[in-house]
C-alpha positions as CSV (number, residue, x, y, z in Angstrom):
1,M,-58.4,58.7,7.5
2,K,-60.6,59.9,4.7
3,R,-57.3,61.5,3.1
4,Q,-55.2,58.1,3.5
5,I,-58.0,56.4,1.4
6,A,-58.3,59.0,-1.2
7,V,-54.6,59.0,-1.5
8,W,-54.3,55.4,-2.1
9,L,-57.2,55.5,-4.6
10,A,-55.7,58.4,-6.3
11,A,-52.7,56.3,-6.4
12,A,-54.6,53.9,-8.4
13,G,-55.8,56.4,-10.6
14,W,-59.1,57.0,-9.2
15,A,-60.7,60.6,-8.8
16,V,-61.8,61.0,-5.3
17,S,-63.8,64.0,-3.8
18,G,-62.4,65.5,-0.7
19,L,-63.2,67.9,1.7
20,C,-65.5,70.7,0.7
21,G,-66.1,69.2,-2.7
22,T,-62.8,69.7,-3.8
23,A,-60.8,67.1,-5.9
24,L,-57.9,65.1,-4.1
25,A,-55.5,64.7,-6.8
26,A,-52.4,62.7,-5.7
27,D,-50.4,62.1,-8.6
28,A,-47.9,59.3,-8.5
29,V,-45.7,60.8,-11.3
30,K,-45.6,64.2,-9.8
31,G,-44.9,62.5,-6.6
32,K,-41.7,60.6,-7.9
33,Q,-40.8,64.3,-9.2
34,T,-41.0,65.7,-6.1
35,F,-39.3,63.0,-4.3
36,I,-36.2,63.4,-6.7
37,R,-36.7,67.5,-6.5
38,V,-36.6,67.8,-2.6
39,G,-33.7,65.1,-2.3
40,C,-35.9,62.2,-0.7
41,F,-33.5,59.8,-3.3
42,E,-30.4,60.9,-1.8
43,C,-30.9,58.7,1.6
44,H,-34.0,56.8,0.7
45,G,-33.0,55.6,-3.2
46,H,-34.4,56.3,-6.1
47,V,-37.2,53.9,-5.6
48,G,-37.7,54.0,-1.8
49,Q,-35.6,51.1,-1.2
50,G,-33.2,52.7,1.3
51,G,-29.7,53.3,1.6
52,V,-26.9,53.9,4.0
53,A,-28.4,57.3,5.6
54,G,-32.3,56.5,4.8
55,L,-34.9,53.9,5.9
56,K,-36.7,51.6,3.2
57,L,-39.9,53.7,2.2
58,A,-41.1,51.1,-0.2
59,P,-42.9,49.1,-1.4
60,D,-45.4,49.0,1.6
61,P,-44.7,52.6,3.0
62,L,-45.6,53.8,6.4
63,A,-49.5,54.6,6.5
64,F,-49.9,58.1,5.2
65,D,-50.8,59.8,8.7
66,A,-47.6,58.4,9.9
67,L,-45.6,59.5,6.9
68,V,-46.7,63.2,7.5
69,N,-46.1,63.2,11.0
70,F,-42.6,62.2,10.7
71,V,-41.7,64.2,7.9
72,R,-42.8,67.1,9.8
73,T,-41.5,66.5,13.4
74,T,-38.6,64.3,13.3
75,S,-35.7,65.2,15.1
76,G,-33.5,62.8,13.9
77,Q,-30.8,62.7,11.1
78,M,-33.7,63.7,8.4
79,P,-34.5,67.3,8.7
80,R,-38.0,68.3,9.3
81,Y,-39.7,69.5,5.8
82,S,-42.4,72.2,6.8
83,T,-45.2,73.0,4.5
84,G,-43.3,76.0,3.1
85,I,-41.2,73.3,1.7
86,L,-42.9,70.3,1.2
87,S,-46.6,71.0,0.8
88,D,-49.3,68.2,2.3
89,D,-50.4,68.0,-1.6
90,D,-46.5,67.2,-2.2
91,L,-46.5,64.7,0.5
92,A,-49.8,63.0,-0.9
93,D,-48.1,62.8,-4.5
94,I,-45.0,61.5,-2.9
95,Y,-47.1,58.8,-0.9
96,A,-48.8,58.2,-4.2
97,Y,-45.5,57.3,-5.6
98,L,-44.3,54.9,-3.0
99,V,-47.9,53.4,-2.7
100,S,-47.2,52.9,-6.7
101,I,-43.9,51.1,-6.7
102,P,-44.1,47.6,-6.9
103,K,-42.8,44.8,-5.0
104,P,-39.7,42.9,-6.5
105,P,-40.0,39.6,-7.4
106,D,-39.5,36.6,-5.6
107,P,-35.9,35.5,-6.0
108,K,-37.1,32.0,-6.6
109,S,-39.0,33.4,-9.7
110,I,-35.7,34.4,-11.1
111,P,-34.2,31.5,-13.6
112,A,-30.4,32.8,-12.7
113,L,-30.7,32.4,-9.0
114,S,-32.5,29.2,-8.9
115,R,-29.7,27.3,-10.1
């Protein structure tokens, strides 16, 4: 729970002191880079919007703990990502990126769609 709150605050740009006094530095910019580097975008889209092969991840991603658990233990089409491939810090950064993705505008607020 502490890590989830810290990730959310870090995504919002706050510095948070983690366990043992070390700083948790979830970084949305690094998270986006990692999301692209490890290929998450190939199935989930560049902004986590989902696609043919992958579920929608953003906006409003799963709780951090649920995301980590799924990434580490999935037995479905998505491959498991061990800590050797995707560290917990990498996942925290990816989560910060997903949290930072804004909701799309309401279609009613787009003039071309309200005719």
